Structures are given as C-alpha cells and as structure tokens.
C-alpha positions in Angstrom: 7.7 59.1 95.4 6.5 55.5 95.9 7.6 53.3 98.7 9.4 50.9 96.3 11.5 53.8 95.0 12.4 54.7 98.6 13.6 51.2 99.1 15.6 51.3 95.8 17.3 54.6 96.6 18.1 53.6 100.2 19.2 50.1 99.3 21.4 51.4 96.5 23.0 53.9 98.9 23.6 51.3 101.5 25.1 48.9 98.9 27.5 51.7 97.7 28.4 52.3 101.4 29.1 48.6 101.9 31.3 48.5 98.8 33.2 51.5 100.0 33.6 50.0 103.4 34.8 46.7 101.9 37.4 48.6 99.8 38.5 50.5 102.9 38.8 47.3 104.9 41.0 45.7 102.3 43.2 48.8 102.2 43.5 48.8 106.0 44.3 45.1 106.0 47.1 45.7 103.5 48.5 48.5 105.7 48.4 46.3 108.8 50.0 43.4 106.9 52.9 45.4 105.6 53.4 47.1 109.0 53.2 44.0 111.1 55.6 42.1 108.7 58.1 44.9 109.0 57.8 44.8 112.8 58.0 41.0 112.8 54.8 40.5 114.8 53.8 36.8 114.8 50.7 35.8 112.9 50.7 39.1 110.8 48.4 37.8 108.1 45.8 36.7 110.7 45.9 40.1 112.5 45.6 41.9 109.2 42.6 39.8 108.2 41.0 40.3 111.6 41.6 44.1 111.3 39.9 44.0 107.9 36.9 42.2 109.3 36.6 44.5 112.3 37.0 47.6 110.1 33.3 47.2 109.3 32.5 48.4 112.8 33.0 52.2 112.6 35.5 53.6 115.0 35.4 50.7 117.5 36.6 48.1 115.0 40.0 49.8 114.5 40.6 49.7 118.2 39.6 46.1 118.5 41.9 45.2 115.6 44.9 46.7 117.4 44.6 44.7 120.6 45.7 41.4 119.1 48.9 42.6 117.5 49.9 44.5 120.6 49.4 41.4 122.8 51.3 39.2 120.3 54.2 41.7 120.2 54.2 41.8 124.0 54.3 38.0 124.4 56.9 37.4 121.7 59.4 40.1 122.5 58.7 40.6 126.3 59.6 44.3 126.3 57.6 47.5 126.0 59.3 48.8 122.8 57.7 46.4 120.3 54.1 46.9 121.6 54.8 50.6 121.4 55.9 50.2 117.8 52.6 48.4 117.1 50.7 51.3 118.8 52.5 53.8 116.6 51.7 51.7 113.5 48.0 51.7 114.7 48.1 55.5 115.0 49.6 55.9 111.5 47.0 53.5 110.0 44.1 55.3 111.7 45.3 58.7 110.5 45.8 57.4 106.9 42.4 55.7 107.0 40.4 58.4 108.6 41.7 61.3 106.6 42.6 59.8 103.3 41.4 56.3 102.5 37.8 56.3 103.9 36.9 59.7 102.5 38.4 58.7 99.1 36.4 55.5 98.9 33.2 57.2 100.1 33.7 59.9 97.5 34.4 57.5 94.7 31.7 54.9 95.5 29.0 56.6 97.4 29.5 60.1 96.0 30.0 61.7 99.4 32.1 64.8 99.6 35.4 64.3 101.4 34.9 67.0 104.0 31.4 65.7 104.8 32.8 62.2 105.4 35.5 63.6 107.7 33.5 66.0 109.8 30.0 64.3 110.0 31.1 61.4 112.2 32.7 64.0 114.6 29.6 66.2 114.7 27.2 63.4 115.0 29.4 61.7 117.6 29.2 64.9 119.7 25.4 65.3 119.2 24.3 61.7 119.5 27.1 60.3 121.6 27.9 56.7 120.5 25.3 56.1 117.9 26.0 59.2 115.9 29.6 58.2 115.2 28.6 54.6 114.3 25.8 55.6 112.0 27.3 58.7 110.3 28.7 57.0 107.2 25.6 55.0 106.2 23.4 57.9 107.0 25.6 60.1 104.8 25.4 57.6 102.0 21.6 57.6 102.1 21.4 61.4 102.4 23.5 62.0 99.4 21.7 59.3 97.4 18.4 61.2 98.0 20.1 64.5 97.2 21.4 63.0 93.9 18.0 61.6 93.1 16.4 65.0 93.7 18.8 66.7 91.4 17.9 64.2 88.7 14.2 64.8 89.2 14.6 68.5 88.9 16.9 68.2 85.9 14.3 66.0 84.1 11.5 68.5 84.8 13.5 71.2 83.0 13.3 71.9 79.3 14.7 69.0 77.3 13.6 66.4 79.8 10.1 65.0 80.2 8.3 67.0 82.8 7.3 64.8 85.8 9.1 61.8 84.4 10.9 59.6 86.9 14.6 59.3 86.6 14.3 55.7 85.6 11.8 56.5 82.8 13.9 59.4 81.6 17.1 57.2 81.6 15.2 54.6 79.6 14.0 57.3 77.1 17.5 58.7 76.7 19.1 55.3 76.2 16.6 54.3 73.5 16.6 57.7 71.8 12.8 58.1 72.0 
C-alpha cells in the first residue's frame, strides 16, 4: 500500500467522522434548544449553539455546554430548582446522545458498529486515561476504514475480481464494464 493511499484512507475516515460529529452536534443542539425553551432558560438559542460547537470536544464538551445554562437559570430564577431542572435535562441529553444518537451517526456515516462506538471510549478511557476517551471515536473511524479497505482488497483478489488490483482500479473496471 502506497503512502498516498494511506493518506486517502485515513483522510476519508476522518472526514466521515467529522460529518458524523457534525450531525451529532446539530442533533444535540436541537435537544438543548427544545429543553431550554421548555424550561424558560434565558438565551436558549445561544446556549444550544454553544453546546453544538462544544460537542466536537468528546466527553468534555458536553460538560462545558451545560455550565452556561445552569448559571443562566440560577441567575434568572434565583432558586435551586431551575438549575436542577437544567442538570436533569443535561443528563437526559447525555444519555440520548451517548447511547443512541452518536452510535447511530457513527454507524451510518463512518460504518462503525454501534457497540464498538459505545464501549471503545470507555475501554480506551480506562487504559489511556484522558487521551483514550478523547481519541476513541476518530481512531475507530480510521480502524474501520482500513478494515473495510482490506475486505475490498481481499474480495478483488478472489475469482471474478482482478487479482492484485487496487480497490480504485477495480471500481473503475466495474463501472466501465471492462
């Protein structure tokens, strides 16, 4: 495998991960916006947009996105119940995002199995304390891109494909009918 092909596979995998992360960020922003509007937290669209932006920072971004709405609810209402409601909203959003949205988008966009996208950050977080959890999703995207590429190479080497042909050359051959 040539160096250029490594860059193409890795770059494509990271692009797919970024697309999945962007879709996840928009979904989380929508959840925050609806929840904060229901709770009457001031500047709800701003806090939702900030949460979407911070969602690109794995694990830590969700916590940072929660601080502003909690402070806004505390200042506006002056009691402990409204900030507690925002914390409950945060917990609901984190569970929905961590167990449903993010695995779904990673499966759909980066072709990563749902269970792998749930458990790998936990395992890598335990093994490689902070960095493991932060880098788990992009590493998974790259790993599964190489795994997918390897399956294509093996499939093309079988009868019916051109032995030793690169996936790009084989795809070109199949598309042109030669």
